[in-house]
C-alpha positions in Angstrom: -0.3 0.0 -0.1 2.9 2.4 0.7 4.4 1.8 -2.8 1.0 2.8 -4.3 0.5 6.1 -2.5 4.0 6.9 -3.4 3.5 6.1 -7.1 0.0 8.0 -7.0 1.8 10.9 -5.4 4.6 10.7 -7.9 2.2 10.7 -11.0 0.2 13.6 -9.6 3.4 15.9 -9.0 4.7 15.5 -12.6 1.6 14.1 -14.4 2.2 17.0 -17.1 5.6 16.8 -17.3 7.7 15.1 -20.2 8.7 12.1 -18.0 5.1 11.0 -17.5 5.4 7.8 -19.8 8.4 6.7 -17.8 6.7 7.6 -14.4 3.6 5.4 -15.6 5.9 2.4 -16.7 8.1 2.4 -13.6 5.3 3.1 -11.3 3.1 0.1 -12.6 6.2 -2.4 -12.4 6.7 -1.2 -8.9 3.2 -2.2 -7.7 2.1 -4.9 -10.0 2.6 -7.5 -7.4 0.6 -6.3 -4.5 -1.9 -4.2 -6.9 -2.1 -5.7 -10.4 -5.3 -4.1 -11.3 -3.7 -0.6 -10.4 -1.0 -1.7 -12.3 -2.8 -2.2 -15.6 -4.6 0.8 -15.3 -1.4 2.8 -15.3 0.1 0.8 -18.2 -2.9 1.2 -20.2 -2.9 4.9 -19.5 0.7 5.0 -20.7 0.0 2.9 -23.9 -2.9 5.2 -24.8 -0.5 8.5 -24.4 2.3 6.6 -26.4 0.1 5.3 -29.1 -1.3 9.1 -29.7 2.0 10.6 -29.5 3.6 7.9 -32.0 6.2 7.0 -29.5 6.9 3.4 -30.9 9.4 2.7 -27.8 7.1 3.7 -25.0 4.4 1.8 -26.8 6.4 -1.3 -27.0 7.4 -1.0 -23.2 4.0 -0.5 -22.2 2.7 -3.6 -24.0 5.4 -5.9 -23.0 5.0 -4.7 -19.4 1.2 -5.5 -19.6 2.3 -8.9 -20.9 4.3 -9.5 -17.8 1.6 -8.2 -15.3 -1.1 -10.7 -17.3 1.2 -13.6 -16.9 1.7 -13.0 -13.3 -2.4 -13.0 -13.1 -2.1 -16.4 -15.0 -3.8 -15.0 -18.2 -1.2 -16.6 -20.4 -2.8 -16.3 -23.9 -3.4 -12.6 -23.4 0.2 -12.2 -21.9 1.8 -13.7 -24.6 0.0 -11.8 -27.1 0.7 -8.6 -25.8 4.4 -9.4 -25.6 4.3 -10.6 -29.3 2.7 -7.1 -30.4 5.3 -5.4 -28.3 7.9 -6.9 -30.7 5.8 -5.8 -33.7 6.5 -2.1 -33.1 10.1 -2.9 -34.5 11.7 -1.1 -31.4 15.3 -2.5 -31.6 15.9 -1.7 -27.9 17.6 -5.0 -26.7 16.0 -5.2 -23.3 12.5 -4.7 -24.5 13.1 -7.4 -26.9 14.9 -9.7 -24.6 12.2 -9.0 -21.9 9.5 -9.6 -24.5 11.2 -13.1 -25.8 11.6 -14.2 -22.2 7.8 -13.4 -21.5 6.9 -15.2 -24.4 8.8 -18.0 -23.3 7.7 -18.2 -19.9 3.8 -18.3 -21.1 4.7 -21.0 -23.8 6.2 -23.0 -20.7 3.4 -22.6 -18.8 1.1 -23.4 -21.6 3.1 -26.7 -22.2 4.6 -25.2 -25.5 7.8 -26.5 -24.7 9.5 -26.3 -28.0 8.4 -22.9 -28.7 9.4 -22.0 -24.9 13.0 -23.0 -25.7 13.1 -20.9 -28.9 11.9 -17.8 -27.2 14.3 -18.4 -24.4 17.4 -18.7 -26.8 16.4 -15.6 -28.1 16.6 -13.8 -24.9 19.4 -15.7 -23.7 21.5 -14.5 -26.8 20.6 -10.8 -26.2 21.4 -11.0 -22.4 24.8 -12.7 -23.2 25.6 -9.9 -25.7 24.7 -7.3 -23.2 26.6 -8.9 -20.2 23.6 -9.0 -18.1 24.5 -12.0 -15.5 21.5 -12.0 -13.5 19.2 -12.7 -16.7 21.5 -15.1 -18.0 21.4 -17.2 -14.9 17.6 -17.2 -15.0 17.1 -17.8 -18.8 19.5 -20.8 -18.3 17.9 -22.0 -15.4 14.5 -21.8 -17.3 15.8 -23.5 -20.3 16.9 -26.2 -18.3 13.5 -26.6 -16.7 12.0 -26.9 -19.9 14.3 -29.5 -21.1 13.6 -31.3 -18.2 9.8 -31.2 -19.2 11.0 -32.8 -22.3 12.9 -35.6 -20.6 15.9 -34.3 -22.4 18.0 -34.8 -19.0 21.4 -34.2 -20.7 20.2 -31.0 -22.1 18.6 -29.7 -19.1 21.4 -30.5 -16.6 23.9 -28.7 -19.5 21.8 -25.4 -18.9 21.5 -25.4 -15.3 25.2 -25.9 -15.2 25.5 -22.6 -17.2 23.3 -21.0 -14.8 25.7 -22.3 -12.1 28.7 -21.0 -13.8 27.3 -17.5 -14.0 26.2 -17.8 -10.5 29.9 -18.5 -9.5 31.0 -15.4 -11.5 28.5 -13.3 -9.0 29.4 -15.6 -5.9 25.8 -16.3 -5.6 25.6 -19.2 -3.4 21.9 -19.4 -3.0 21.6 -19.3 -6.7 24.1 -22.1 -7.0 22.4 -24.1 -4.3 19.1 -23.8 -6.3 20.8 -25.2 -9.5 22.2 -28.3 -7.3 18.5 -28.6 -6.1 17.3 -28.6 -9.7 19.8 -30.9 -10.8 19.0 -33.4 -7.9 15.4 -33.4 -8.9 16.3 -34.5 -12.5 18.3 -37.2 -11.5 15.6 -38.5 -8.7 13.0 -38.2 -11.5 15.0 -40.3 -13.8 15.4 -43.0 -11.1 19.2 -42.1 -10.5 18.8 -42.0 -6.8 22.8 -41.9 -6.0 23.4 -38.7 -8.0 20.3 -37.3 -6.9 21.5 -37.6 -3.2 24.8 -36.2 -3.9 23.3 -33.1 -5.5 20.6 -32.5 -2.7 23.7 -32.9 -0.3 25.7 -30.4 -2.2 22.5 -28.1 -1.9 22.3 -28.7 1.7 26.2 -27.9 2.4 25.4 -24.6 1.0 22.3 -23.7 2.7 24.1 -24.6 6.1 27.0 -22.3 5.0 24.4 -19.5 4.3 22.6 -20.3 7.5 19.1 -20.3 5.7 17.1 -22.5 8.1 14.2 -22.7 5.5 16.6 -23.7 3.0 18.4 -26.3 5.3 15.0 -27.7 6.2 14.1 -28.1 2.7 17.2 -29.7 1.6 17.3 -31.8 4.8 13.6 -33.3 3.7 14.8 -33.6 0.1 17.9 -35.8 1.2 15.3 -37.9 3.5 13.0 -38.5 0.6 15.9 -39.8 -1.5 16.9 -42.2 1.2 13.4 -43.3 1.7 13.2 -44.2 -2.0 16.5 -46.0 -1.7 14.7 -47.9 1.2 17.4 -47.0 3.8 14.4 -46.2 6.3 16.7 -45.4 9.2 18.7 -42.8 7.3 15.6 -41.2 6.1 14.0 -40.9 9.5 17.2 -39.1 10.8 16.7 -36.4 8.0 13.2 -36.1 8.3 13.5 -35.4 11.8 16.3 -32.9 11.4 14.2 -31.1 9.0 11.3 -30.7 11.3 13.6 -29.8 14.1 15.1 -27.0 11.9 11.4 -25.5 11.0 10.4 -25.3 14.7 
């Protein structure tokens, strides 16, 4: 609510300035998680103004931002269409293009259109790599890995998760590395390779302990316990399940 008041105040204060389109877009993306309907209103206002002014850059930006908000609301077809329409403006801004491709990829992934998702994600990834945007590279690599796992192409899935890990290592992002290990462990577990799954869940657990993340520790302990359970090592499973429960208290 505090963010919303701040947004409305800023918009009222400079509503007639040349920065109004930037304010509308920035404000909407600052509040869309907590107030998506207000964010949509702001973005539609920005889109109306930018179309009237024939401002292709701001029109493309507003369309794609609307796509992101609608994806967050679960309206995937509408979200995908908006991001595709964003690209149709022909604005050669790499960040708008990459964001649009990423949003289309995410929509396709959730719609079960996995090949299309990979195609869009790869377009986004190429741009983020050319710009040296490590955060986005890691995220998109992880997303591609996830889609390949849905296709049961586990070697490709692990390849992209490890690419994400390499980026996280450049950033010294230990939480990100832990998440990669967890993702790889799940792939191995689903493939019936319980020994490798156990190793990677334990790698994740070691990092969570280093970070002293109690929630992460509890989840990792539970995952290790689950693997031991499926390996029919019940005593070991119970030890980890108990440790997980104790950690959550």
